[in-house]
BABA-889332 format. One record per residue (C-alpha): x, y, z; residue number from 1; residue in three letters. Coordinates in steps of 0.001 Angstrom, whole numbers, always signed. Layout:
<atoms>
ATOM / X / Y / Z / NUM / Ala
...
</atoms>
This chain:
<atoms>
ATOM / +20478 / -62502 / -22958 / 1 / Met
ATOM / +19230 / -60509 / -20087 / 2 / Ser
ATOM / +21722 / -57509 / -17927 / 3 / Val
ATOM / +21295 / -57282 / -14535 / 4 / Lys
ATOM / +21951 / -53537 / -12801 / 5 / Leu
ATOM / +23064 / -53641 / -9656 / 6 / Glu
ATOM / +23346 / -50303 / -7639 / 7 / Phe
ATOM / +26009 / -50386 / -4848 / 8 / Lys
ATOM / +24075 / -48653 / -1970 / 9 / Gln
ATOM / +26301 / -45544 / -256 / 10 / Gln
ATOM / +26731 / -45541 / +3691 / 11 / Pro
ATOM / +24002 / -43831 / +5259 / 12 / Val
ATOM / +26496 / -40356 / +6360 / 13 / Ile
ATOM / +27683 / -39927 / +2514 / 14 / Ile
ATOM / +24043 / -40160 / +1213 / 15 / Gln
ATOM / +22705 / -37807 / +3794 / 16 / Val
ATOM / +25784 / -35475 / +3013 / 17 / Leu
ATOM / +25195 / -35690 / -443 / 18 / Ser
ATOM / +21800 / -34728 / -301 / 19 / Asp
ATOM / +22224 / -32195 / +2040 / 20 / Ser
ATOM / +24716 / -30093 / -482 / 21 / Leu
ATOM / +21927 / -30753 / -3114 / 22 / Ile
ATOM / +19324 / -29157 / -473 / 23 / Met
ATOM / +21703 / -26436 / +824 / 24 / Val
ATOM / +22302 / -25696 / -3102 / 25 / Lys
ATOM / +18151 / -25183 / -3143 / 26 / Arg
ATOM / +17409 / -23081 / -609 / 27 / Ser
ATOM / +20400 / -20845 / -1649 / 28 / Ser
ATOM / +18830 / -20143 / -4658 / 29 / Thr
ATOM / +15617 / -19563 / -2922 / 30 / His
ATOM / +17194 / -16680 / -788 / 31 / Ile
ATOM / +19121 / -15060 / -4102 / 32 / Leu
ATOM / +15743 / -15313 / -5726 / 33 / Arg
ATOM / +13938 / -13488 / -3748 / 34 / Asn
ATOM / +13107 / -9717 / -3506 / 35 / Thr
ATOM / +11827 / -10071 / -328 / 36 / Asp
ATOM / +14626 / -11517 / +1674 / 37 / Gln
ATOM / +17652 / -9898 / -78 / 38 / Leu
ATOM / +16270 / -6274 / +842 / 39 / Leu
ATOM / +15845 / -7667 / +4044 / 40 / Gly
ATOM / +19165 / -8953 / +4438 / 41 / Thr
ATOM / +20814 / -5902 / +3623 / 42 / Phe
ATOM / +18734 / -2708 / +5085 / 43 / Phe
ATOM / +16747 / -4842 / +8096 / 44 / Gln
ATOM / +19954 / -4623 / +10069 / 45 / Pro
ATOM / +21112 / -679 / +9235 / 46 / Ile
ATOM / +17534 / +276 / +9902 / 47 / Met
ATOM / +17649 / -1030 / +13306 / 48 / Phe
ATOM / +21282 / +36 / +14514 / 49 / Leu
ATOM / +20694 / +4075 / +12856 / 50 / Val
ATOM / +17906 / +3440 / +14682 / 51 / Leu
ATOM / +18759 / +2289 / +17973 / 52 / Phe
ATOM / +22113 / +4374 / +17990 / 53 / Ala
ATOM / +20135 / +7202 / +17045 / 54 / Ala
ATOM / +17154 / +6898 / +19639 / 55 / Val
ATOM / +18645 / +5369 / +22774 / 56 / Phe
ATOM / +22000 / +6526 / +22329 / 57 / Gly
ATOM / +21888 / +9584 / +24194 / 58 / Gly
ATOM / +19627 / +8570 / +27263 / 59 / Ala
ATOM / +21386 / +5360 / +28211 / 60 / Ile
ATOM / +25832 / +6521 / +26960 / 61 / Ser
ATOM / +25469 / +7959 / +31064 / 62 / Thr
ATOM / +24516 / +3923 / +32386 / 63 / Ala
ATOM / +27640 / +2860 / +30262 / 64 / Leu
ATOM / +31123 / +1975 / +31402 / 65 / Pro
ATOM / +33505 / +5123 / +30995 / 66 / Glu
ATOM / +35334 / +5304 / +27587 / 67 / Gly
ATOM / +32761 / +3162 / +25817 / 68 / Val
ATOM / +30092 / +4967 / +23566 / 69 / Ser
ATOM / +26628 / +4082 / +23056 / 70 / Tyr
ATOM / +27043 / +2612 / +20096 / 71 / Leu
ATOM / +30350 / +198 / +20528 / 72 / Asn
ATOM / +27439 / -1282 / +23392 / 73 / Phe
ATOM / +24846 / -1837 / +21041 / 74 / Leu
ATOM / +26915 / -3553 / +18556 / 75 / Met
ATOM / +27269 / -6810 / +20145 / 76 / Ala
ATOM / +23084 / -6582 / +20912 / 77 / Gly
ATOM / +22030 / -5533 / +17171 / 78 / Ile
ATOM / +23975 / -8594 / +15874 / 79 / Ile
ATOM / +22673 / -11017 / +18552 / 80 / Val
ATOM / +19199 / -9726 / +17489 / 81 / Gln
ATOM / +19327 / -9671 / +13606 / 82 / Thr
ATOM / +20881 / -13461 / +13258 / 83 / Val
ATOM / +18180 / -14092 / +16268 / 84 / Ala
ATOM / +15431 / -12632 / +13785 / 85 / Phe
ATOM / +16949 / -14146 / +11049 / 86 / Gly
ATOM / +16611 / -17030 / +11810 / 87 / Ser
ATOM / +13095 / -17530 / +11945 / 88 / Thr
ATOM / +13270 / -17835 / +8284 / 89 / Thr
ATOM / +13634 / -21379 / +8274 / 90 / Thr
ATOM / +10963 / -21739 / +10465 / 91 / Ala
ATOM / +8975 / -20527 / +7474 / 92 / Ile
ATOM / +10843 / -22168 / +4600 / 93 / Ala
ATOM / +10299 / -25342 / +6574 / 94 / Val
ATOM / +6390 / -24385 / +7096 / 95 / Cys
ATOM / +6287 / -23480 / +3569 / 96 / Asn
ATOM / +8368 / -26981 / +2337 / 97 / Asp
ATOM / +4960 / -28670 / +4273 / 98 / Leu
ATOM / +1974 / -27009 / +2704 / 99 / Lys
ATOM / +2683 / -26208 / -453 / 100 / Asn
ATOM / +3254 / -30116 / -1167 / 101 / Gly
ATOM / +6710 / -30500 / -1934 / 102 / Ile
ATOM / +8054 / -32293 / +855 / 103 / Ile
ATOM / +5502 / -35619 / -1050 / 104 / Asp
ATOM / +7079 / -35090 / -4007 / 105 / Arg
ATOM / +10723 / -35295 / -2257 / 106 / Phe
ATOM / +9189 / -38931 / -413 / 107 / Arg
ATOM / +9062 / -40645 / -3885 / 108 / Ser
ATOM / +13077 / -39778 / -3491 / 109 / Leu
ATOM / +15264 / -41520 / -2318 / 110 / Pro
ATOM / +16727 / -39131 / +557 / 111 / Met
ATOM / +17221 / -38135 / +3911 / 112 / Ser
ATOM / +14669 / -36155 / +5881 / 113 / Asn
ATOM / +17563 / -34722 / +7587 / 114 / Leu
ATOM / +18892 / -33380 / +4433 / 115 / Ala
ATOM / +16060 / -31526 / +3559 / 116 / Val
ATOM / +16065 / -29285 / +6957 / 117 / Leu
ATOM / +19821 / -29054 / +6877 / 118 / Ile
ATOM / +19433 / -27056 / +3509 / 119 / Gly
ATOM / +17336 / -24603 / +4952 / 120 / His
ATOM / +19082 / -23866 / +8164 / 121 / Val
ATOM / +22968 / -23942 / +6746 / 122 / Val
ATOM / +21491 / -21744 / +3672 / 123 / Ser
ATOM / +20460 / -18999 / +6534 / 124 / Asp
ATOM / +23099 / -19342 / +8161 / 125 / Leu
ATOM / +24663 / -17777 / +5107 / 126 / Phe
ATOM / +21902 / -15176 / +4877 / 127 / Arg
ATOM / +23064 / -14095 / +8736 / 128 / Asn
ATOM / +26186 / -13957 / +8186 / 129 / Ser
ATOM / +25315 / -11914 / +4775 / 130 / Ile
ATOM / +23290 / -9212 / +7005 / 131 / Ser
ATOM / +25947 / -9495 / +10045 / 132 / Thr
ATOM / +28743 / -8236 / +7701 / 133 / Ile
ATOM / +26318 / -5883 / +6112 / 134 / Val
ATOM / +25893 / -4586 / +9734 / 135 / Met
ATOM / +29222 / -4125 / +10337 / 136 / Leu
ATOM / +29920 / -2167 / +7525 / 137 / Val
ATOM / +27720 / +76 / +8421 / 138 / Ala
ATOM / +28320 / +343 / +11629 / 139 / Gly
ATOM / +32177 / +1606 / +10750 / 140 / Leu
ATOM / +30755 / +4362 / +8866 / 141 / Val
ATOM / +28587 / +6045 / +11652 / 142 / Ile
ATOM / +31320 / +6118 / +13966 / 143 / Gly
ATOM / +31622 / +2281 / +15595 / 144 / Phe
ATOM / +35370 / +1803 / +16258 / 145 / Arg
ATOM / +36653 / -2439 / +17956 / 146 / Ser
ATOM / +39781 / -3168 / +20038 / 147 / Ser
ATOM / +39074 / -6956 / +19415 / 148 / Ala
ATOM / +42317 / -8403 / +17431 / 149 / Ser
ATOM / +42393 / -10829 / +14769 / 150 / Phe
ATOM / +41769 / -13905 / +17014 / 151 / Leu
ATOM / +39299 / -12005 / +18660 / 152 / Asp
ATOM / +37061 / -11624 / +15936 / 153 / Trp
ATOM / +37591 / -15142 / +14944 / 154 / Leu
ATOM / +36406 / -15509 / +18053 / 155 / Ala
ATOM / +33726 / -13808 / +17565 / 156 / Ile
ATOM / +32691 / -15756 / +14234 / 157 / Ala
ATOM / +32936 / -18679 / +15778 / 158 / Gly
ATOM / +30594 / -17488 / +18712 / 159 / Ile
ATOM / +27889 / -16552 / +15954 / 160 / Leu
ATOM / +27794 / -19164 / +14179 / 161 / Leu
ATOM / +27591 / -21851 / +16116 / 162 / Leu
ATOM / +24633 / -19291 / +17819 / 163 / Phe
ATOM / +22697 / -18887 / +14671 / 164 / Thr
ATOM / +22854 / -22747 / +14203 / 165 / Phe
ATOM / +21921 / -23601 / +16874 / 166 / Ala
ATOM / +18568 / -21214 / +16736 / 167 / Phe
ATOM / +17960 / -22088 / +13550 / 168 / Ser
ATOM / +17454 / -25919 / +14225 / 169 / Trp
ATOM / +15150 / -24269 / +16852 / 170 / Leu
ATOM / +13198 / -22120 / +14444 / 171 / Ala
ATOM / +12535 / -25385 / +12914 / 172 / Ala
ATOM / +11050 / -27018 / +15342 / 173 / Ile
ATOM / +8549 / -23987 / +14973 / 174 / Val
ATOM / +8297 / -24153 / +11223 / 175 / Gly
ATOM / +6983 / -27940 / +11736 / 176 / Val
ATOM / +4150 / -27837 / +14527 / 177 / Ile
ATOM / +2965 / -23966 / +13157 / 178 / Ala
ATOM / +886 / -24796 / +10615 / 179 / Lys
ATOM / +472 / -21698 / +8376 / 180 / Ser
ATOM / +3255 / -19076 / +7718 / 181 / Val
ATOM / +1011 / -16612 / +9872 / 182 / Glu
ATOM / +1158 / -18887 / +12769 / 183 / Ala
ATOM / +5280 / -19212 / +12314 / 184 / Val
ATOM / +5796 / -15080 / +12060 / 185 / Gln
ATOM / +3976 / -14734 / +15970 / 186 / Trp
ATOM / +5392 / -17997 / +17261 / 187 / Leu
ATOM / +8864 / -16670 / +17219 / 188 / Thr
ATOM / +7524 / -13570 / +17507 / 189 / Phe
ATOM / +6666 / -14868 / +21047 / 190 / Val
ATOM / +9752 / -16685 / +21016 / 191 / Ile
ATOM / +12854 / -13385 / +20236 / 192 / Val
ATOM / +11030 / -10691 / +21347 / 193 / Phe
ATOM / +11311 / -11063 / +25408 / 194 / Pro
ATOM / +14546 / -12726 / +24595 / 195 / Leu
ATOM / +16386 / -10513 / +22722 / 196 / Thr
ATOM / +14521 / -7169 / +24461 / 197 / Phe
ATOM / +14734 / -8800 / +28017 / 198 / Ala
ATOM / +18458 / -9032 / +27978 / 199 / Ser
ATOM / +21849 / -7142 / +28342 / 200 / Ser
ATOM / +21673 / -6732 / +24033 / 201 / Ala
ATOM / +20499 / -3048 / +24393 / 202 / Phe
ATOM / +21134 / -2139 / +27869 / 203 / Val
ATOM / +22889 / -3316 / +31146 / 204 / Pro
ATOM / +21697 / -4974 / +32923 / 205 / Thr
ATOM / +21370 / -3361 / +35701 / 206 / Glu
ATOM / +18754 / -537 / +35734 / 207 / Gly
ATOM / +16097 / -3593 / +35456 / 208 / Met
ATOM / +14095 / -4681 / +38532 / 209 / Thr
ATOM / +15439 / -7755 / +40178 / 210 / Pro
ATOM / +12871 / -10382 / +38758 / 211 / Ile
ATOM / +13874 / -8925 / +35191 / 212 / Leu
ATOM / +16952 / -8730 / +35880 / 213 / Lys
ATOM / +17761 / -12157 / +37341 / 214 / Ala
ATOM / +15727 / -13616 / +33882 / 215 / Phe
ATOM / +17802 / -11355 / +31587 / 216 / Ala
ATOM / +21005 / -12418 / +33376 / 217 / Glu
ATOM / +20755 / -16064 / +32879 / 218 / Asn
ATOM / +19003 / -16839 / +29590 / 219 / Gln
ATOM / +21114 / -17335 / +26533 / 220 / Pro
ATOM / +20885 / -14242 / +24698 / 221 / Ile
ATOM / +22297 / -12201 / +27206 / 222 / Thr
ATOM / +25512 / -14665 / +27498 / 223 / Gln
ATOM / +26165 / -14496 / +23755 / 224 / Ile
ATOM / +25872 / -10515 / +23827 / 225 / Val
ATOM / +28241 / -10654 / +26775 / 226 / Glu
ATOM / +30389 / -12717 / +25205 / 227 / Ala
ATOM / +30723 / -11259 / +22464 / 228 / Val
ATOM / +30119 / -7543 / +23614 / 229 / Arg
ATOM / +33571 / -8182 / +25388 / 230 / Ala
ATOM / +35392 / -9467 / +22766 / 231 / Leu
ATOM / +34435 / -6405 / +20813 / 232 / Ile
ATOM / +35393 / -3904 / +23548 / 233 / Leu
ATOM / +38442 / -6174 / +24331 / 234 / Gly
ATOM / +37142 / -6540 / +27614 / 235 / Thr
ATOM / +37775 / -9908 / +30695 / 236 / Pro
ATOM / +35497 / -11926 / +28717 / 237 / Ile
ATOM / +35260 / -14075 / +32257 / 238 / Gly
ATOM / +32205 / -16853 / +31865 / 239 / Asn
ATOM / +30447 / -15494 / +29271 / 240 / Tyr
ATOM / +32629 / -17130 / +26897 / 241 / Gly
ATOM / +31869 / -20952 / +27582 / 242 / Trp
ATOM / +28608 / -20125 / +28787 / 243 / Leu
ATOM / +27669 / -19212 / +25432 / 244 / Ala
ATOM / +29440 / -22363 / +23713 / 245 / Val
ATOM / +27268 / -24265 / +26241 / 246 / Ala
ATOM / +24233 / -22884 / +25611 / 247 / Trp
ATOM / +24409 / -23059 / +21737 / 248 / Ser
ATOM / +25703 / -26639 / +21942 / 249 / Leu
ATOM / +22581 / -27671 / +24463 / 250 / Gly
ATOM / +20253 / -25771 / +21842 / 251 / Ile
ATOM / +21780 / -28013 / +19380 / 252 / Leu
ATOM / +21430 / -31267 / +20912 / 253 / Phe
ATOM / +17441 / -30968 / +21890 / 254 / Val
ATOM / +16876 / -29055 / +19196 / 255 / Ala
ATOM / +18278 / -30999 / +16616 / 256 / Val
ATOM / +16737 / -34723 / +16781 / 257 / Pro
ATOM / +13517 / -33154 / +18282 / 258 / Val
ATOM / +12872 / -31388 / +14517 / 259 / Ser
ATOM / +14192 / -34331 / +12860 / 260 / Tyr
ATOM / +11527 / -36817 / +14723 / 261 / Tyr
ATOM / +8538 / -34391 / +13904 / 262 / Leu
ATOM / +9601 / -33545 / +10519 / 263 / Phe
ATOM / +9736 / -37180 / +9686 / 264 / Ser
ATOM / +5879 / -37940 / +11435 / 265 / Arg
ATOM / +4917 / -34523 / +9481 / 266 / Lys
ATOM / +6516 / -35766 / +6468 / 267 / Ser
ATOM / +5628 / -39420 / +6652 / 268 / Ala
</atoms>
């Protein structure tokens, strides 16, 4: 007498979620076991914060609004810069998976390609959250003070998480198209460096040349920085709040399907 085994096919959304949780655990474990990443998570944001505050504080303080210290002005820019550069670890992780052959093993399993990308993006979200908390603690130690209420901090967390999530998906595209980890590093640098430094992250845009000012005031990093800065300082947020959300959602709308399409073709 033969026994026929039948396996019930899970709904696609349930399968993707289940596979994604496994990939999130895998990617998070890699971060915890990678000493270099852990050191970068803790020490890089502190180094940037202390150096920028010490080097530029005296020179730029006269250009700031009355009663605003450069450290308090700087905090929003340093946080956004850190999560922008930190999101590039998604690109490195995706590139490593493609180059090291692990994707070939995944192809033999009934799992979703999207789950691999989600695993890297979500674990990167955790890592950047830790970096932000470390930076805020370091800022409090050296004199940072905020006028934000509890609800303001919730709004700050929401904006930063949405931006980090969106930027990590953008980084995933770089990880797929790059031919090596070295290529990932210079490509992400070319993208992130101009966006962060040609913005209001470290200095007010009023002193910039007209062309640079126009670019700085109409690119996503500035919108995110100004929204977070207004909430930190307790000043009116104006249009920066919805512009920050709109930019992040726009990046997500483009980056998620593009990264999935390219990754599926690359891993086919």
